[in-house]
Structures are given as C-alpha cells and as structure tokens.
C-alpha positions as a Python dict, from the first residue, in 0.01 Angstrom:
ca = {
    (1, 'M'): (0, 0, 0),
    (2, 'K'): (-78, -261, 233),
    (3, 'D'): (-36, -545, 13),
    (4, 'L'): (365, -459, -67),
    (5, 'K'): (596, -665, 65),
    (6, 'I'): (983, -490, 138),
    (7, 'G'): (1278, -727, 166),
    (8, 'L'): (1670, -616, 278),
    (9, 'L'): (1963, -677, 62),
    (10, 'D'): (2230, -653, 311),
    (11, 'Q'): (2606, -647, 138),
    (12, 'S'): (2812, -697, 462),
    (13, 'V'): (2994, -306, 452),
    (14, 'V'): (3347, -233, 613),
    (15, 'R'): (3270, 78, 678),
    (16, 'H'): (3559, 298, 788),
    (17, 'N'): (3718, 201, 1101),
    (18, 'I'): (3568, -151, 1186),
    (19, 'S'): (3652, -502, 1097),
    (20, 'P'): (3554, -708, 895),
    (21, 'A'): (3425, -981, 1166),
    (22, 'Q'): (3244, -665, 1313),
    (23, 'A'): (3052, -615, 935),
    (24, 'I'): (2989, -943, 975),
    (25, 'Q'): (2803, -902, 1312),
    (26, 'E'): (2641, -622, 1154),
    (27, 'T'): (2480, -788, 937),
    (28, 'I'): (2372, -1068, 1180),
    (29, 'Q'): (2181, -815, 1375),
    (30, 'T'): (2050, -634, 1115),
    (31, 'I'): (1837, -931, 983),
    (32, 'K'): (1697, -965, 1378),
    (33, 'L'): (1651, -590, 1332),
    (34, 'A'): (1457, -680, 968),
    (35, 'E'): (1248, -992, 1117),
    (36, 'K'): (1117, -761, 1421),
    (37, 'L'): (1012, -523, 1204),
    (38, 'G'): (810, -739, 958),
    (39, 'Y'): (1064, -711, 616),
    (40, 'S'): (971, -995, 389),
    (41, 'R'): (1360, -1140, 326),
    (42, 'F'): (1649, -1066, 410),
    (43, 'W'): (1945, -1181, 122),
    (44, 'V'): (2298, -1126, 133),
    (45, 'S'): (2519, -1042, -161),
    (46, 'E'): (2833, -1215, -316),
    (47, 'H'): (3140, -993, -377),
    (48, 'H'): (3496, -1062, -450),
    (49, 'N'): (3846, -906, -422),
    (50, 'S'): (3711, -598, -254),
    (51, 'K'): (3830, -543, 117),
    (52, 'F'): (3445, -304, 168),
    (53, 'I'): (3250, -561, 94),
    (54, 'A'): (3295, -816, 342),
    (55, 'G'): (3016, -1087, 193),
    (56, 'S'): (3178, -1363, -1),
    (57, 'A'): (2986, -1747, 55),
    (58, 'P'): (2606, -1614, 96),
    (59, 'E'): (2569, -1980, 184),
    (60, 'I'): (2772, -1984, 477),
    (61, 'L'): (2666, -1685, 565),
    (62, 'L'): (2311, -1827, 531),
    (63, 'A'): (2365, -2133, 770),
    (64, 'R'): (2424, -1845, 1064),
    (65, 'L'): (2186, -1639, 977),
    (66, 'G'): (1886, -1886, 945),
    (67, 'A'): (2011, -1986, 1282),
    (68, 'E'): (1948, -1595, 1405),
    (69, 'T'): (1555, -1613, 1320),
    (70, 'N'): (1208, -1773, 1290),
    (71, 'N'): (1025, -1710, 979),
    (72, 'I'): (1190, -1428, 822),
    (73, 'R'): (1302, -1563, 394),
    (74, 'I'): (1639, -1585, 376),
    (75, 'G'): (1806, -1591, 57),
    (76, 'S'): (2126, -1493, -152),
    (77, 'G'): (2151, -1187, -455),
    (78, 'G'): (2242, -1370, -525),
    (79, 'I'): (2498, -1722, -638),
    (80, 'M'): (2687, -1593, -905),
    (81, 'L'): (2637, -1938, -1091),
    (82, 'P'): (2951, -1910, -1379),
    (83, 'N'): (3185, -1938, -1053),
    (84, 'Y'): (3043, -2306, -984),
    (85, 'S'): (2872, -2584, -1048),
    (86, 'A'): (2551, -2652, -1027),
    (87, 'F'): (2588, -2962, -897),
    (88, 'K'): (2758, -2795, -563),
    (89, 'V'): (2504, -2460, -524),
    (90, 'A'): (2242, -2761, -537),
    (91, 'E'): (2404, -2925, -246),
    (92, 'N'): (2406, -2587, -83),
    (93, 'F'): (2117, -2472, -113),
    (94, 'R'): (1937, -2795, -21),
    (95, 'L'): (2085, -2829, 259),
    (96, 'L'): (1985, -2499, 430),
    (97, 'E'): (1637, -2622, 252),
    (98, 'T'): (1655, -2903, 488),
    (99, 'L'): (1792, -2685, 782),
    (100, 'Y'): (1532, -2408, 769),
    (101, 'P'): (1245, -2567, 507),
    (102, 'G'): (1043, -2327, 344),
    (103, 'R'): (1250, -2024, 420),
    (104, 'I'): (1554, -2041, 147),
    (105, 'D'): (1547, -1802, -172),
    (106, 'L'): (1829, -1907, -387),
    (107, 'G'): (1927, -1601, -565),
    (108, 'I'): (2089, -1641, -945),
    (109, 'G'): (2333, -1414, -1070),
    (110, 'R'): (2561, -1404, -1428),
    (111, 'A'): (2792, -1213, -1365),
    (112, 'S'): (3162, -1292, -1144),
    (113, 'G'): (3088, -1064, -861),
    (114, 'G'): (3413, -942, -911),
    (115, 'D'): (3735, -890, -1113),
    (116, 'K'): (3871, -1025, -1393),
    (117, 'A'): (4117, -1182, -1161),
    (118, 'S'): (3919, -1289, -879),
    (119, 'A'): (3686, -1448, -1206),
    (120, 'T'): (3975, -1698, -1335),
    (121, 'L'): (4066, -1782, -993),
    (122, 'L'): (3686, -1883, -896),
    (123, 'N'): (3657, -2059, -1205),
    (124, 'P'): (3969, -2062, -1497),
    (125, 'F'): (3779, -2226, -1683),
    (126, 'N'): (3443, -1982, -1718),
    (127, 'N'): (3397, -1763, -2038),
    (128, 'F'): (3052, -1645, -1893),
    (129, 'N'): (2909, -1732, -2219),
    (130, 'E'): (2468, -1707, -2175),
    (131, 'E'): (2429, -2060, -2365),
    (132, 'D'): (2670, -2169, -2061),
    (133, 'Y'): (2468, -2008, -1812),
    (134, 'K'): (2133, -2132, -1941),
    (135, 'E'): (2282, -2531, -1967),
    (136, 'Q'): (2385, -2413, -1563),
    (137, 'L'): (1993, -2348, -1470),
    (138, 'T'): (1858, -2662, -1625),
    (139, 'Q'): (2121, -2850, -1460),
    (140, 'L'): (2027, -2676, -1116),
    (141, 'N'): (1699, -2743, -1166),
    (142, 'Q'): (1773, -3081, -1270),
    (143, 'F'): (1972, -3172, -936),
    (144, 'F'): (1643, -2978, -740),
    (145, 'K'): (1371, -3281, -900),
    (146, 'D'): (1648, -3564, -885),
    (147, 'E'): (1665, -3626, -1251),
    (148, 'V'): (2037, -3646, -1316),
    (149, 'E'): (2096, -3927, -1502),
    (150, 'T'): (2494, -4058, -1600),
    (151, 'E'): (2634, -4325, -1744),
    (152, 'Q'): (2718, -4420, -1374),
    (153, 'G'): (2364, -4412, -1260),
    (154, 'R'): (2147, -4132, -1082),
    (155, 'V'): (2295, -3850, -936),
    (156, 'Y'): (2167, -3686, -640),
    (157, 'A'): (2162, -3339, -513),
    (158, 'V'): (2188, -3453, -127),
    (159, 'P'): (2072, -3435, 105),
    (160, 'Q'): (1763, -3476, -82),
    (161, 'A'): (1437, -3217, 106),
    (162, 'N'): (1062, -3220, 75),
    (163, 'T'): (1111, -2835, -100),
    (164, 'I'): (1281, -2683, -353),
    (165, 'P'): (1427, -2345, -246),
    (166, 'Q'): (1258, -2031, -431),
    (167, 'Q'): (1472, -1977, -734),
    (168, 'W'): (1514, -1573, -845),
    (169, 'I'): (1650, -1429, -1158),
    (170, 'L'): (1904, -1179, -1088),
    (171, 'S'): (1849, -922, -1378),
    (172, 'S'): (1989, -520, -1433),
    (173, 'S'): (1851, -562, -1848),
    (174, 'G'): (1618, -761, -1945),
    (175, 'D'): (1846, -1049, -2131),
    (176, 'S'): (1833, -1244, -1822),
    (177, 'A'): (1444, -1129, -1799),
    (178, 'K'): (1445, -1344, -2155),
    (179, 'I'): (1638, -1646, -1901),
    (180, 'A'): (1441, -1627, -1620),
    (181, 'A'): (1047, -1674, -1852),
    (182, 'K'): (1135, -1905, -2056),
    (183, 'K'): (1288, -2132, -1779),
    (184, 'G'): (1018, -2029, -1549),
    (185, 'L'): (1150, -1859, -1291),
    (186, 'N'): (1121, -1587, -1017),
    (187, 'L'): (1318, -1237, -1144),
    (188, 'A'): (1407, -968, -946),
    (189, 'I'): (1531, -625, -1134),
    (190, 'A'): (1837, -513, -1025),
    (191, 'K'): (1744, -75, -1036),
    (192, 'F'): (2046, -83, -753),
    (193, 'I'): (2266, -182, -998),
    (194, 'N'): (2105, -46, -1349),
    (195, 'G'): (1926, 301, -1261),
    (196, 'L'): (1762, 315, -1610),
    (197, 'V'): (1628, -44, -1614),
    (198, 'S'): (1264, -8, -1816),
    (199, 'P'): (930, -150, -1666),
    (200, 'N'): (882, -321, -2036),
    (201, 'V'): (1159, -532, -1893),
    (202, 'V'): (912, -685, -1643),
    (203, 'N'): (582, -672, -1912),
    (204, 'Q'): (785, -897, -2171),
    (205, 'Y'): (878, -1093, -1886),
    (206, 'R'): (546, -1175, -1784),
    (207, 'E'): (372, -1195, -2094),
    (208, 'S'): (636, -1491, -2215),
    (209, 'F'): (644, -1647, -1892),
    (210, 'V'): (657, -2007, -1930),
    (211, 'P'): (497, -2195, -1612),
    (212, 'T'): (597, -2498, -1434),
    (213, 'S'): (473, -2738, -1122),
    (214, 'T'): (712, -2537, -941),
    (215, 'N'): (615, -2197, -1048),
    (216, 'P'): (309, -2181, -1213),
    (217, 'S'): (265, -1761, -1231),
    (218, 'P'): (530, -1523, -1335),
    (219, 'N'): (689, -1321, -996),
    (220, 'V'): (882, -1020, -972),
    (221, 'L'): (1043, -764, -714),
    (222, 'L'): (1211, -501, -749),
    (223, 'G'): (1593, -383, -603),
    (224, 'I'): (1691, 42, -468),
    (225, 'F'): (1955, 175, -252),
    (226, 'V'): (1739, 346, -42),
    (227, 'V'): (1771, 658, 209),
    (228, 'C'): (1523, 788, 500),
    (229, 'G'): (1668, 1022, 709),
    (230, 'E'): (1422, 1191, 1053),
    (231, 'T'): (1476, 1549, 840),
    (232, 'S'): (1607, 1659, 530),
    (233, 'E'): (1905, 1751, 598),
    (234, 'E'): (2021, 1408, 764),
    (235, 'T'): (1908, 1264, 443),
    (236, 'N'): (2102, 1442, 240),
    (237, 'Q'): (2417, 1386, 468),
    (238, 'M'): (2335, 998, 427),
    (239, 'R'): (2294, 1048, 28),
    (240, 'K'): (2674, 1189, -10),
    (241, 'Y'): (2800, 892, 196),
    (242, 'V'): (2607, 626, -31),
    (243, 'D'): (2688, 914, -397),
    (244, 'Y'): (3024, 856, -302),
    (245, 'I'): (3044, 509, -294),
    (246, 'L'): (2893, 407, -619),
    (247, 'L'): (3100, 678, -762),
    (248, 'Q'): (3398, 497, -583),
    (249, 'F'): (3227, 136, -756),
    (250, 'D'): (3225, 320, -1123),
    (251, 'L'): (3604, 440, -1103),
    (252, 'G'): (3663, 42, -1057),
    (253, 'N'): (3778, 130, -636),
    (254, 'Y'): (3625, -176, -440),
    (255, 'Q'): (3869, -138, -107),
    (256, 'K'): (3855, 59, 175),
    (257, 'F'): (3716, 417, 156),
    (258, 'P'): (3791, 752, 355),
    (259, 'D'): (3622, 829, 745),
    (260, 'Y'): (3267, 1040, 685),
    (261, 'E'): (3452, 1341, 741),
    (262, 'T'): (3623, 1321, 440),
    (263, 'I'): (3386, 1231, 210),
    (264, 'Q'): (3056, 1486, 345),
    (265, 'N'): (3419, 1769, 260),
    (266, 'H'): (3416, 1589, -61),
    (267, 'Q'): (3387, 1841, -390),
    (268, 'F'): (3277, 1660, -660),
    (269, 'T'): (3407, 1746, -1018),
    (270, 'S'): (3236, 1817, -1368),
    (271, 'F'): (3256, 1478, -1442),
    (272, 'E'): (3233, 1283, -1100),
    (273, 'K'): (2846, 1491, -1118),
    (274, 'E'): (2794, 1409, -1434),
    (275, 'R'): (2835, 1006, -1283),
    (276, 'L'): (2602, 1151, -957),
    (277, 'H'): (2325, 1222, -1213),
    (278, 'Y'): (2359, 909, -1396),
    (279, 'N'): (2372, 693, -1067),
    (280, 'S'): (2011, 907, -948),
    (281, 'K'): (1852, 679, -1049),
    (282, 'R'): (1972, 349, -853),
    (283, 'I'): (1858, 539, -503),
    (284, 'V'): (1516, 719, -358),
    (285, 'S'): (1581, 897, -88),
    (286, 'G'): (1401, 1119, 158),
    (287, 'T'): (1209, 1142, 467),
    (288, 'P'): (929, 874, 532),
    (289, 'N'): (669, 1065, 339),
    (290, 'I'): (886, 1135, 63),
    (291, 'I'): (1010, 754, 92),
    (292, 'K'): (683, 660, 151),
    (293, 'E'): (509, 853, -200),
    (294, 'K'): (875, 714, -414),
    (295, 'I'): (845, 302, -333),
    (296, 'S'): (452, 332, -360),
    (297, 'N'): (541, 475, -728),
    (298, 'L'): (818, 271, -783),
    (299, 'A'): (607, -6, -736),
    (300, 'K'): (335, 64, -909),
    (301, 'E'): (570, 139, -1212),
    (302, 'F'): (718, -167, -1250),
    (303, 'D'): (420, -372, -1153),
    (304, 'V'): (557, -529, -843),
    (305, 'D'): (393, -645, -520),
    (306, 'E'): (762, -609, -325),
    (307, 'I'): (1053, -437, -294),
    (308, 'M'): (1405, -492, -229),
    (309, 'I'): (1650, -202, -15),
    (310, 'S'): (1983, -226, 4),
    (311, 'T'): (2129, 70, 235),
    (312, 'M'): (2511, 186, 264),
    (313, 'S'): (2545, 414, 559),
    (314, 'F'): (2849, 564, 722),
    (315, 'G'): (2682, 429, 1105),
    (316, 'K'): (2538, 138, 1196),
    (317, 'E'): (2263, 323, 1415),
    (318, 'L'): (2176, 576, 1132),
    (319, 'R'): (2139, 242, 902),
    (320, 'F'): (1902, 126, 1150),
    (321, 'R'): (1714, 403, 1164),
    (322, 'N'): (1645, 430, 841),
    (323, 'F'): (1503, 56, 816),
    (324, 'E'): (1228, 165, 1122),
    (325, 'L'): (1204, 484, 976),
    (326, 'I'): (1095, 219, 635),
    (327, 'A'): (911, 11, 812),
    (328, 'E'): (699, 263, 977),
    (329, 'A'): (638, 456, 679),
    (330, 'L'): (525, 202, 462),
    (331, 'S'): (303, 42, 759),
    (332, 'I'): (496, -322, 724),
    (333, 'I'): (310, -535, 981),
    (334, 'P'): (571, -830, 1173),
    (335, 'E'): (458, -1176, 1146),
    (336, 'I'): (279, -1273, 1453),
    (337, 'Q'): (603, -1553, 1626),
    (338, 'S'): (391, -1869, 1718),
    (339, 'L'): (442, -1938, 2075),
}
C-alpha cells in the first residue's frame, strides 16, 4: 500500500437544495482538501444536459483549479473528443500546460457525455465512429508535437509549450484499451462505469503497448466509486444514496433528485434490486479498515499502482470526511511544498 497512489474524480454534483454555483465552489474546496491530504491527481468530468451534474467544461474549470493549488496534478476525466476538433482541444490543453507546466492530465473519452440531443448540438456531424476517433487521437498528438502540415503551410496549436499534457484514454471495455496500447497512451479503466470490466483488459493493454518517445512504458489507473464512513451505519446510509443515484442514471434520469430523507425511505423494487446487484461491482464501501483491504485487493487484481476514486454524498461535510478517512486508511502522504 506504500506505493499506491490515490486520485480523485469530481463531478460537481448539484445535490438537493444547493445551486450549480455552490456545486462548483464545492469542487474548488474539494481539490484544496485533496492536495492537503496528499491525493495524487484531481480530475473533473464532462457531462451535458444534466441538472444534477454542473461540470460541463473541464478545460475552463481546470484553469481555476490550477490557480487554487500548487502541486497536485489536475486533469479531465475526461474530454469527450468526438464532440470537438482535435485542434481546439490541443490549444486548450497547451494553454493549461503553459499555465501549470508538468501538472496537466488530458483524459480522453469516446462517448458524448450526454444524451443524443446534446451530442447532436455539440457536433452535428459526429457519428462516434471508431476510425474517426482514432484519427482524432493521431491529429491531437501531431498538434502537440507541431507536426501538422497543410497546403497553406504548417499549423501550430498555440501557445507552444515545452511540455506535453499526460494523455489518458478512458476505457470501460477492451476496445478503447486496445486503442490506447496501439497509440502508446496511458489507460484509465472506468470500473465505476462498468463494474464487470475484466483485469484481462489491463493485461492485454500491457502486452500490446507500443512505446513512444513521450510515453516509453504503459501506465494504468483504475477508477471506482468509494464510500467510506466512520461506522457501518453511516456507511450504509451513504451507500444507499449512491445506489439510488446510479439507479436513476440506469433509468435515463440525469436531472434533479429528491432530498436525503426521501431517498433513505425509498423501498427498492425487485427490478431495482437486480440493478443494484449489477451496479455493486462499480462501488467499494465500508469503514476504513474494510476500504483499505478492498482497495488493496483491487490494485493487485488489476495490477495498477494508482486508484482514482469518486464519491457522491448527500452532505458536503460527510463527503469531505470520507476523503479524510480514505487518506488515513491508505496512509497517503502529502507532498511537502517548497517555500
């Protein structure tokens, strides 16, 4: 456990009775806590057409988060590349790399981050074709390396920077992992999306990884929902909230949800219990000692040296305490800041 790194994924959740502005402010408070506690990196997500999730533009939010911190790596979890031009993404992240050199992660996803309507509005010409996605990834790296030539001359993604953001392919199955290996990019396994994803995905990625000048060896992290309470009762209350929210997502509901009492009093139907069982592998929950054991086992099972956790909660203080308990349980050591 000594060498295991722990990162945070934040979605700027708009809980009952708080505003989107408050949700964004909570994200800022969360990264400050994460850096203080010694978490390795902090990613923010891209979601569209959801009143429950305020994080729609990671590149903008990252500019603020970098200014609020000193050492922690910051990044997207992720940028949904088919929604945009590779050129614009390269410019956005080169600017971030210029502002915060050596601290920027570009997590890249192939999905839309929303529903069909929002995906069409973001990019009316997008068909989410795999070959188009791979071509975008190639273009993105060419822009980072100043290798793009056109009939009108060379095109530069500006501002130019001496360093390149770490690039991570987000994957909940083997398809994107194969793309990451072939292109020599880092791999982030989204077990919090697909609880049934197999460790074989990691093995195949490592075996077929093609080294590059900027990425000579394969790197993998695993993302998972984590719920940690001081007592079993508290943990169960927090877990039911996450179970309920994920169930709503399964049903296509991404809008506002009821208050804590309503959720706690909800009686799951037989169908809902089946979905809860299916979702159970997307979540790790327990008191600190249990969390330590489960996270350690996950890291060994998937052969990763970094776990990225995400926690939704019905209360800010409870959520922050969750991060503190996890840091204590996993013996995270804060980086000593230079004077």
